[in-house]
C-alpha positions as CSV (number, residue, x, y, z in Angstrom):
1,X,-2.6,-10.2,6.9
2,X,-4.8,-11.8,4.5
3,X,-4.3,-15.3,5.6
4,X,-4.5,-16.7,9.4
5,X,-1.6,-17.8,11.5
6,X,-1.5,-21.4,10.3
7,X,-1.9,-20.4,7.2
8,X,0.7,-18.2,7.0
9,X,2.9,-21.3,7.8
10,X,1.3,-23.5,5.5
11,X,2.1,-20.7,3.2
12,X,5.8,-19.7,3.8
13,X,6.2,-24.0,3.5
14,X,4.7,-24.0,0.0
15,X,6.3,-21.2,-1.9
16,X,7.5,-21.6,-5.1
17,X,11.3,-21.9,-5.9
18,X,12.5,-20.3,-8.6
19,X,15.3,-21.7,-9.8
20,X,15.7,-20.9,-13.6
21,X,17.5,-18.0,-14.8
22,X,16.7,-15.7,-16.9
23,X,19.3,-16.1,-19.6
24,X,18.8,-20.1,-19.9
25,X,15.4,-19.0,-20.7
26,X,16.3,-17.6,-23.6
27,X,13.8,-14.3,-23.4
28,X,14.7,-11.1,-24.5
29,X,13.2,-8.0,-22.9
30,X,10.4,-6.1,-24.5
31,X,12.0,-2.7,-24.1
32,X,14.5,-0.8,-24.7
33,X,14.6,2.0,-22.4
34,X,13.2,2.8,-18.6
35,X,10.2,4.6,-19.8
36,X,8.9,1.1,-22.5
37,X,10.0,-0.7,-19.2
38,X,7.2,1.6,-18.1
39,X,4.9,1.5,-20.3
40,X,5.5,-2.8,-20.3
41,X,4.5,-2.7,-16.7
42,X,1.6,-1.2,-17.4
43,X,0.1,-3.2,-20.5
44,X,1.1,-6.2,-18.0
45,X,-0.6,-4.7,-14.8
46,X,-4.0,-4.0,-16.9
47,X,-4.1,-7.7,-18.3
48,X,-3.7,-8.9,-14.3
49,X,-6.8,-6.6,-13.5
50,X,-8.8,-8.5,-16.5
51,X,-7.7,-12.1,-15.3
52,X,-7.8,-12.0,-11.5
53,X,-11.8,-10.6,-11.9
54,X,-14.5,-12.8,-10.1
55,X,-18.2,-12.9,-11.0
56,X,-20.3,-13.0,-7.5
57,X,-23.8,-15.1,-8.1
58,X,-25.3,-11.8,-8.6
59,X,-23.9,-10.7,-11.7
60,X,-21.5,-8.2,-10.0
61,X,-17.3,-7.9,-10.3
62,X,-14.9,-8.0,-7.4
63,X,-11.2,-8.6,-8.4
64,X,-9.7,-10.4,-5.3
65,X,-5.7,-9.5,-4.7
66,X,-4.2,-12.2,-7.5
67,X,-5.0,-14.4,-10.0
68,X,-6.8,-17.6,-8.9
69,X,-6.9,-19.6,-6.1
70,X,-4.9,-17.7,-3.1
71,X,-7.1,-15.1,-1.5
72,X,-9.9,-15.9,-1.6
73,X,-12.0,-12.7,-1.0
74,X,-12.0,-9.2,-2.0
75,X,-9.5,-7.1,-0.1
76,X,-10.0,-3.0,0.8
77,X,-6.7,-1.8,0.2
78,X,-5.5,-4.3,-2.7
79,X,-8.2,-2.9,-4.6
80,X,-7.8,0.8,-4.0
81,X,-3.5,0.0,-5.1
82,X,-5.3,-1.4,-8.4
83,X,-6.9,1.8,-8.9
84,X,-3.9,4.4,-7.6
85,X,-1.7,2.2,-10.4
86,X,-4.8,1.1,-13.1
87,X,-7.9,2.8,-13.3
88,X,-8.2,2.4,-16.6
89,X,-8.9,-1.0,-16.6
90,X,-12.3,-1.0,-15.9
91,X,-15.4,-0.4,-16.5
92,X,-17.7,2.3,-15.3
93,X,-20.2,-0.1,-14.2
94,X,-17.5,-2.3,-12.2
95,X,-16.0,1.0,-10.1
96,X,-19.1,1.6,-9.6
97,X,-20.3,-1.4,-8.1
98,X,-16.9,-2.2,-6.5
99,X,-17.0,1.5,-4.8
100,X,-20.9,0.0,-3.2
101,X,-19.4,-3.1,-2.0
102,X,-17.4,-1.4,0.2
103,X,-19.8,1.6,1.5
104,X,-22.3,-1.1,2.1
105,X,-19.8,-3.0,4.0
106,X,-19.3,-0.1,6.4
107,X,-20.6,-0.2,10.2
108,X,-23.4,1.9,11.1
109,X,-20.1,3.9,13.0
110,X,-18.7,4.2,10.4
111,X,-15.9,1.7,10.7
112,X,-14.9,0.4,7.3
113,X,-13.8,-3.0,6.7
114,X,-10.3,-5.2,5.8
115,X,-12.1,-7.3,3.2
116,X,-15.6,-8.9,2.4
117,X,-16.1,-12.3,1.9
118,X,-17.3,-13.0,-1.9
119,X,-21.0,-14.4,-0.6
120,X,-20.7,-10.5,1.4
121,X,-19.5,-10.7,4.8
122,X,-17.8,-7.6,6.1
123,X,-14.5,-9.0,8.0
124,X,-13.1,-5.7,10.2
125,X,-9.9,-7.4,10.9
126,X,-6.9,-9.2,8.8
127,X,-6.4,-12.7,9.8
128,X,-10.8,-13.5,7.9
129,X,-11.4,-11.7,11.5
130,X,-8.8,-13.6,13.7
131,X,-6.2,-10.7,14.0
132,X,-6.3,-7.8,17.2
133,X,-8.7,-6.5,19.4
134,X,-10.4,-3.7,16.9
135,X,-10.9,-3.2,13.7
136,X,-7.6,-2.1,11.1
137,X,-6.5,0.9,11.4
138,X,-6.1,1.9,7.9
139,X,-9.8,0.4,7.0
140,X,-10.9,3.8,6.8
141,X,-8.2,5.6,5.0
142,X,-8.4,3.2,1.9
143,X,-12.4,3.3,1.6
144,X,-11.9,7.1,1.0
145,X,-8.3,5.8,-1.6
146,X,-10.8,3.8,-3.1
147,X,-13.6,6.3,-3.4
148,X,-11.7,9.2,-4.9
149,X,-9.5,7.6,-7.4
150,X,-13.3,6.2,-8.4
151,X,-14.8,9.6,-8.6
152,X,-11.5,10.8,-10.9
153,X,-12.3,9.0,-13.1
154,X,-16.2,8.8,-13.5
155,X,-16.3,12.1,-12.8
156,X,-19.5,12.0,-11.2
157,X,-20.8,15.2,-9.1
158,X,-24.1,13.0,-8.2
159,X,-21.7,9.9,-6.6
160,X,-19.5,12.4,-4.6
161,X,-22.7,14.6,-3.3
162,X,-23.6,10.3,-2.4
163,X,-20.6,9.0,-0.9
164,X,-18.8,12.2,0.8
165,X,-21.3,11.5,4.0
166,X,-20.3,7.8,4.1
167,X,-16.5,9.1,3.5
168,X,-17.0,11.8,6.7
169,X,-17.7,9.1,8.9
170,X,-15.1,6.6,7.6
171,X,-12.7,9.4,8.6
172,X,-13.8,10.0,12.0
173,X,-13.5,6.9,13.4
174,X,-9.6,6.7,12.9
175,X,-8.1,6.0,16.3
176,X,-5.8,9.1,16.8
177,X,-3.8,10.6,19.4
178,X,-5.5,13.5,20.5
179,X,-3.0,16.4,21.1
180,X,-1.0,14.9,17.5
181,X,-3.4,13.8,15.5
182,X,-1.5,10.7,14.4
183,X,-3.2,7.5,14.5
184,X,-3.0,5.5,17.1
185,X,-2.3,1.9,18.1
186,X,-3.7,1.1,22.2
187,X,0.4,0.4,23.8
188,X,-2.1,-0.2,26.9
189,X,-3.3,-3.6,25.2
190,X,-1.7,-6.6,24.0
191,X,-3.1,-6.4,20.9
192,X,-5.4,-3.5,20.2
193,X,-5.5,-3.9,16.0
194,X,-3.1,-4.4,13.4
195,X,-1.2,-1.2,11.1
196,X,-0.8,-1.2,7.9
197,X,-1.9,-4.1,6.2
198,X,1.0,-4.4,4.5
199,X,2.9,-5.0,8.2
200,X,-0.6,-6.8,9.5
201,X,1.4,-9.1,11.3
202,X,3.6,-7.0,13.1
203,X,2.3,-5.7,17.0
204,X,2.9,-2.0,16.1
205,X,2.2,0.0,18.8
206,X,1.5,3.9,19.5
207,X,1.3,6.1,17.2
208,X,2.6,4.4,13.8
209,X,3.7,6.3,10.7
210,X,1.8,4.5,8.0
211,X,-1.1,4.6,8.8
212,X,-1.0,8.2,9.6
213,X,0.8,9.2,6.3
214,X,-2.8,6.9,5.0
215,X,-4.4,9.7,7.2
216,X,-3.0,12.8,6.2
217,X,-3.6,11.1,2.5
218,X,-7.0,10.4,2.8
219,X,-7.1,14.1,4.5
220,X,-5.5,15.9,1.0
221,X,-8.0,13.5,-1.0
222,X,-11.1,14.3,1.0
223,X,-10.2,18.1,0.4
224,X,-10.3,18.1,-3.3
225,X,-13.7,16.3,-2.9
226,X,-15.4,18.5,-0.7
227,X,-14.4,21.1,-2.7
228,X,-15.7,19.5,-5.9
229,X,-18.8,19.3,-4.2
230,X,-19.2,22.7,-3.9
231,X,-18.3,22.2,0.2
232,X,-15.7,24.7,0.8
233,X,-15.8,25.2,4.3
234,X,-15.0,21.6,5.2
235,X,-13.0,21.6,2.4
236,X,-10.5,24.1,4.3
237,X,-11.3,22.4,7.4
238,X,-9.7,19.0,5.5
239,X,-6.6,20.4,4.5
240,X,-5.6,22.5,7.4
241,X,-6.3,18.6,9.7
242,X,-3.6,17.6,6.7
243,X,-1.5,20.5,7.4
244,X,-1.5,19.3,11.5
245,X,-0.6,15.8,10.5
246,X,2.1,16.3,8.4
247,X,4.0,18.4,10.9
248,X,3.4,15.9,13.5
249,X,4.3,13.3,11.4
250,X,8.2,15.5,10.3
251,X,8.7,15.6,14.0
252,X,7.3,12.8,16.1
253,X,8.6,9.8,14.1
254,X,11.7,11.5,12.5
255,X,15.2,10.2,13.3
256,X,17.4,12.3,12.8
257,X,20.4,10.0,13.6
258,X,19.7,7.4,11.3
259,X,18.1,9.5,8.6
260,X,14.6,7.2,8.5
261,X,11.1,7.8,9.7
262,X,9.8,4.9,12.3
263,X,7.5,3.1,12.4
264,X,5.8,3.7,15.6
265,X,6.5,5.4,19.0
266,X,6.4,2.8,21.5
267,X,6.7,-1.0,20.2
268,X,8.1,-1.8,17.2
269,X,10.0,1.6,16.9
270,X,12.5,0.6,14.6
271,X,13.5,2.5,10.8
272,X,10.5,2.0,8.7
273,X,11.9,1.3,5.0
274,X,8.8,1.2,3.3
275,X,7.0,4.4,5.6
276,X,9.8,6.5,5.0
277,X,9.9,6.5,1.1
278,X,6.0,7.1,0.9
279,X,6.9,10.1,3.5
280,X,8.9,11.7,0.9
281,X,6.2,9.9,-2.0
282,X,3.5,12.1,-0.7
283,X,5.4,15.8,-0.1
284,X,5.3,15.1,4.0
285,X,8.8,15.0,4.8
286,X,10.8,18.3,4.8
287,X,13.4,18.8,2.4
288,X,16.2,18.2,4.6
289,X,14.0,14.6,5.7
290,X,13.6,14.1,2.2
291,X,17.3,14.6,1.2
292,X,19.1,12.5,4.5
293,X,16.6,9.7,3.1
294,X,16.9,9.8,-0.2
295,X,20.9,9.1,0.7
296,X,20.3,6.7,3.4
297,X,18.9,4.5,0.3
298,X,21.7,4.8,-1.2
299,X,23.6,4.2,0.4
300,X,22.7,0.6,1.8
301,X,21.0,0.0,-1.4
302,X,22.2,-3.4,-1.1
303,X,20.7,-4.3,1.6
304,X,17.6,-3.5,1.4
305,X,16.9,-4.0,-2.5
306,X,16.3,-7.4,-4.2
307,X,15.9,-7.1,-7.8
308,X,13.9,-4.0,-7.4
309,X,11.6,-5.5,-4.8
310,X,12.1,-3.4,-1.3
311,X,12.5,-4.6,2.0
312,X,10.4,-3.6,5.8
313,X,13.4,-2.9,7.6
314,X,17.0,-2.1,7.2
315,X,18.8,-5.4,6.0
316,X,19.8,-7.6,8.7
317,X,16.9,-6.6,11.1
318,X,13.6,-7.7,12.0
319,X,10.0,-6.9,13.8
320,X,10.1,-6.0,17.5
321,X,7.3,-8.2,17.6
322,X,5.8,-10.4,14.4
323,X,3.7,-13.1,13.4
324,X,5.7,-14.1,10.3
325,X,9.7,-15.7,10.7
326,X,12.2,-13.9,10.0
327,X,13.3,-13.7,6.1
328,X,10.0,-14.7,5.5
329,X,6.5,-12.2,4.2
330,X,6.7,-8.9,6.6
331,X,9.9,-9.9,8.6
332,X,12.3,-10.1,5.2
333,X,11.0,-10.3,2.3
334,X,11.1,-8.0,-0.3
335,X,8.0,-6.3,-2.6
336,X,7.2,-5.1,-5.3
337,X,4.3,-3.3,-3.5
338,X,6.5,0.0,-2.5
339,X,9.0,0.2,-5.5
340,X,7.7,3.4,-6.9
341,X,8.1,5.7,-3.6
342,X,10.7,4.2,-3.5
343,X,12.0,5.6,-6.4
344,X,10.6,9.0,-6.1
345,X,12.7,8.8,-2.3
346,X,15.8,7.3,-4.1
347,X,15.5,9.5,-7.0
348,X,16.9,12.7,-4.5
349,X,20.3,11.1,-3.9
350,X,20.8,8.9,-7.5
351,X,18.6,9.0,-10.1
352,X,20.4,6.7,-11.9
353,X,20.1,4.3,-9.3
354,X,16.4,4.6,-8.9
355,X,16.1,4.4,-12.5
356,X,18.5,0.6,-12.8
357,X,15.4,0.0,-9.6
358,X,12.6,0.1,-12.2
359,X,15.0,-1.9,-14.9
360,X,15.4,-4.6,-12.3
361,X,12.2,-5.2,-11.2
362,X,10.4,-5.1,-15.1
363,X,12.7,-8.0,-15.6
364,X,12.7,-9.7,-12.9
365,X,8.7,-9.9,-13.0
366,X,9.5,-10.3,-17.2
367,X,11.1,-13.9,-15.8
368,X,9.3,-14.7,-12.9
369,X,6.1,-13.3,-12.6
370,X,4.4,-10.3,-10.4
371,X,4.9,-11.8,-7.4
372,X,3.9,-11.1,-4.0
373,X,7.2,-11.4,-2.5
374,X,10.3,-12.8,-2.5
375,X,13.9,-13.3,-1.0
376,X,16.2,-15.2,-3.0
377,X,15.0,-18.1,-5.2
378,X,11.9,-18.0,-2.5
379,X,8.5,-16.1,-4.3
380,X,5.1,-16.1,-3.4
381,X,2.1,-15.6,-5.3
382,X,3.3,-15.2,-9.3
383,X,-0.3,-13.1,-10.6
384,X,0.2,-10.7,-7.5
385,X,-1.8,-7.8,-9.0
386,X,-0.8,-5.3,-6.2
387,X,2.8,-5.5,-7.1
388,X,2.4,-4.4,-10.8
389,X,0.0,-1.7,-9.7
390,X,1.3,0.2,-6.8
391,X,4.7,1.1,-8.6
392,X,3.4,2.7,-11.2
393,X,1.9,5.5,-9.8
394,X,5.7,6.6,-8.4
395,X,6.9,5.2,-11.6
396,X,4.8,7.7,-13.9
397,X,6.5,10.5,-11.2
398,X,9.8,9.8,-11.7
399,X,9.7,9.8,-15.1
400,X,7.9,13.2,-15.8
401,X,11.0,14.6,-13.1
402,X,13.5,13.1,-15.8
403,X,11.9,15.2,-18.8
């Protein structure tokens, strides 16, 4: 969460209500099929990246989560999602400088930030340092993700050798349950730390799904980077850890009866729509789990999807403990961010419905902008950059499977 609890209440009260229908606007869609729709989304994503750019007093550029005033700092996970979907929108200098900002904000023990203020102050907990007792549980994973996508774009061996020790240190401090390796939030504490940032108002406890999936992704990325740097033994070790973690996720957090992964083992152990989709997208879910997740998404589509946007939980349900009111934000709002993972998972059961999801999202973005989240006519932040960039890798993967 990027706002303190009071800020969240103010933001909810100040949401924009979009009441003009698409037909009334009289605008024609600038694409003829799903492939052209994705191309349009890609062009819009690159434009938003350039539009959100801010210049610091020292001349360096930063890219906050939205265009205009809203989230007044540089958020690590949002930037990671921007790189995943639109790394080609940046210059090499911008990529290097942005990575340096987050690396320089890393604590001496390896702990990574939630965000960095525009004057350079590292913030380790959401709500500008107000939420939870300890640093957020996804910072290390997203630092690795940012470094990985920066390296993939720049292809500089020297940069890789320079940053790998910092990344190794980052992953070493991720809180984990010793026997399983799953990311762990202490259930003995009232509020140990926030989980994955797009559920940071949710007080999850125990082993947590989404941060564990991010850790799996981080291990895979580290294996590739270590291999490229000639560190074959370390690469093998990270690949081994990734395989071990994937098995723990499949066996510990899967609910066979429901056909979805659960968000956590102790508190808020509810069916996780975003996490289940991400597990399929990453290849962590087993073939049987992929099929059941796709079937659930198809059979419950109208309850969890709204104009191509995705709810965190099954329809009609809310988090066991959450700082956001029901039907708002992370507790009932519909978000574009996970749409790419969702489409990949849904395509296991219903490719035409997956295609419709892309087209519906593109049409709504054309009409109302790339909102952070929406629910009915209520929309929040119509130029939220991750809403444009985060779905793109999944959409591209879906298009490849259609050929």
